[in-house]
N, C-alpha and C positions, 0 to 999 in steps of 0.2 A: 305615720303620724295621723291622728284624728283632729278634726276641728269642730268647734261648736259655734254656731251663730245664734246669739241670744236675741230672741224675738218674742218674748213672753209677756211684755208689758201691755197695759190697757190704755196708756196715753191719755188719761182723763183731762190733763191740762189742755189738750187739743180738741176736746169734744166741742161741737158735734162732728167735726171733720173726721175724727178717728173713732167715733162710736161704733161704727160697723166696718172699719177699714184699719188694718195694721198700719202704724205710722211708718213702718219700713217701706210701704208701698206709696208713700207720698212722692210725687214727681219732683225731681231736683234737676232742672234742665231737661235733657232728652231722655233721662232714665231715672232710676231710683238709687238711693244709697246702697240698698242691699244688693242691687245688681252689680255694683262695683266690687263689693265684698265677694260675692259668688264668683265673679270673673277672676279675681286674684287667686282664690282657692282652687278654681278649676284649672288654672294654668300651672300650678305648683305640683309637680309629680310626687313630692314628698308627702302630700296630703292625699290619703287614699279614700277617706270618707268624711263627709260633712253632715253633722247633725244640726237641724234647724229646731231649736228649742222654743216651742210656742205653746199657747194655752188651748184648751178645748174649744173656746169660743171662735178662735180664728183658724183652727186646724183645717177646716174645709177650704177656706180661702187660700191658705198656703198650699194645700194639696193641689188645687186647681192651677195655681200659679206655676208650681214646679212641673206639673204635667205638661203645661203649654210652653215651658221654657226650653232652651237648648242646653241647660246645665245638667250634667249627668251625675255628679257626686252628691248633691244634697238629698237627704231623706228627713222626714219629719220625726221628731221625738216630742211627744205631747205631754205637757204638764197637766196634772189632773185638777185644774182650776178653771172656773168660768167667770169669776168676779175678782175685782182688785183686792178685796179684803181676805181672799183665800190664798193669795200668793205666798210662796215659800221664801221670797227674797232671792237675790241673784245667787248667793252662795248655796242656799238651800236647793234651788232649782238645779244648779250645776251638780251638786252632790247626788241629787236624785237621778239626773241623767246618766252620770258615770255608773251608778249602780244599775239603772234600768237597761242601759245598752252594753253593760259589761266592758267598759272602756279600760284597757290596760296598756295603752300606748302613750307616748308623749302627746300632749293635748294643747292645741291652740284655741283660744277663746276670744271672740270679738263680738261687740254689740252690733246688732243689725241696723241701728239707727244712728250710727256715727259716720260722718264723712271724714276720712283721713287721707292726707295727700301722699303718703308713702305706700309703696306696694307691700302687701303683707309678706311677700317673699323676703324682703329686706329684714323685716322683724324676725322671721324664722331663721335667717342666716345668723343674726345676732344671738338668738336664743340657743341655737345649736353650738355656737362658739363658746358660750358661757356655761352651758349645761347646768343651769340653775333655774329656779322660778324667775320669770322675767315679766316686766310690764313695760308698756309704752308711756312715755312722759312728755308733756308739752308745756311750754312756758306761756301762760295766758296773759302775762304782761300787766296784770292788775291785781293788787292786793284785795280789793273789794270782790272781784270776780273769783279769786282764789278761795274765798270763804265757802264757796258752794261745792268744793271738790276735796279729794284726798291729796294732800301735798307730800312730796318726797324730798328728802335731803340726801345728797349724793357725796360720796368720796370717790372721785373718778366716775365710774359708771355703776358702782355698787351702792345700794341703798343703805343708809345708816340710820335713818329716822323717818317716821311717818307722822302726819297730822291729818286726821279725818275731819273735814269740814270745820276748821278751827275758827273761833271768833277773832283770834289775833294771829293771822298767818305769818310764818317766818319767811316764806318765799312765795314765788308765783309759779313754781314748777309743779304741775298737777299730774296725777295718774289718770290716764284715760282708759276706757273699757276695752283694752286689748292686752291679753295675758297669754303666757305659755307656761306649761307645767311639765317637768319630766315625769315619766310614768310612775316612778317610785314615790312621788309626792301626792299622787291622787288619793290614797287612803287617808291623808291628812285632812281632807275635806270632812269626812265623817267624824274624825277625832275632834276637829275644831267645833263642829256643831254639837257633838255629844257633851262638850264642856260648856254648853249654853252660851256660846259666843254669838255675836251679832250676825244673823243670817242674811242681812239686807245688802250691805255695801261690801264689794270685793276688797276694797282697801283695808278693811279690818282683818280679813283673812290674810292678805299679803303682809300686813303689819305683824300678825301672829307668826307667820312663817319666818319673817325677817329676824325675829327674836330667837329663832332656832337654827337657821341656816342662811347662807348667803342668798340674797335676792338682787338681781340686776335690773337696770332701767335702760331702755332703748329711747334715746331722746332724738327729736326731729324738729326742724325749723320751718316746715311748710305750713299746712293748714289743718285745722281740726274743728269740726262743728258737731255738736251734740243736739239732735233734734228732740227737744223736750217741751218747748213752748212755741207759741205762734211767732214770737220774735226770733227765736233761734232757728225755726224753720225758714223764715224769710231771709235770715242771714245766710243760711246754707244755699238757698236759691240764688241770692246775690253773688255768692262766690262762684257757683256753677255757671251763672250767666255773665260773669265778669262785669256786673253792673248794667248790662244791656237789657233788651227785652226780647222775648221769643214768642212768636205768633205762629201757631200751627197752620199748615196749608188749608185745612178744612175749617178754620175759624173765619168769622166775618167781623172785621173791625172797620167802622166807617165814621168819619167826622169825629174822631176821638184822639185826644192827646195821650200818648204813651210816654210816661216818664221812665226813670231807671227801675230796673228789677221788676219787670212785668212779664208774666207768662200766661198767655191765653191759649187754651187747649182746643183740640179738635171739636168742631160743632158748636162752640160758644159764639155768641153774637153780642158785640159791644158797639153801641151807636150813640153819638152825641154825648160823649162822656169824657172823663179824664181818669186815668189810672196811674198810680204811683206806688211802687213796692207792693204789688198785688199779684195773687195767683188766682186764675179763673179756670175752673174745671170744665170738662166737656158738657156741652148742651146748656150751659148757663146763659142767661140773657140779662144784659145790663143796658139800661136806656136812661139818658138824661141824668146821669149820676156822677158823683165824684167819689172815687174809691181809693183809699190810702191805707197802707199797712194792714191789709186784710186778705183773707182767703175766702173765696166764694165757691161752694161745692157744686157738684153737678146738678143740672136742672133747676138751680135756684133762679129766681127772677127778682131783679132790682129795678125800680123805676122811680126816678125823681127823688133820690136819696143822697145824703152826704154820709159816707161811711168811713170811719177811722178806727183802726185797731180792733177789727171784728172778725169773728169766725161765723160764717153763714152756712148753715147745714143744707144738705141736699133737699131739693124740692121746696125749699122755703120761698115764700113770696112776700116781698116788702115793697109796697107802692105808696106809702103814706107821705113821703117827702120829709119825714122826721130825720133829725140828726142822730147818729149812733156812734 
């Protein structure tokens, strides 16, 4: 079996934090989300090769990361895009990878920016038992939230209907970016695209498949977070930290009130301030400030500011005392 970790996005909604950094490398507690995914795939003997599908802009970053890691299975497979408007869409990128790498085995596909509470081996067990195209599905518990995702309707664990980002959702069970395809269905990717179907959302491809053959859903009750916005990133950090705070040994925090969900990384200095639901990257400096619901990138400097709901880029200096 082969696996693909989707890591080709540009995460423009998280700029400037992700302008020069893949969002998969954003720290979530002691590690990153993609580390969890790689660890699961590394431990599963059924998976003999892992393709990391990324873009040309971040190829060197991933190459350096993999070279320094202990993971042996992942190899880069590079999409020929460097800008957001050049992207092929997820289905298009996947079809391109299958062709480029000559993949003809069963294929597991997972987004590199998703935190999922189950081990991927559990999902693979289910897929091999069903021997059909399979997706993972999660109950988001909110009709309003469900509008942002592809919804699935089940008869037992077989999918009988899809709704892709509906205005009027019928349920709250959503498809997450974790899929598995038998080898014989891989040529369907090209067929689907040749018919001018939507190349962006995998849900449309699964809906198209479901109209032609059985498709099953692996449902789970744990946790799922999709890192796409600052709020969802901080939600993911909150889950990883269990609502507590994490201060690296090499960080300096003095005369500062740390609320829930605070991560201060190595080399950062925070003095005479208060932090709540905040991530502070290495070598950042915060003085006499109140920082809430914000991410402060490396080497940024904040002095005498009230900061709420902000993304502060690397090497930025704000010392005006204005509110943000």
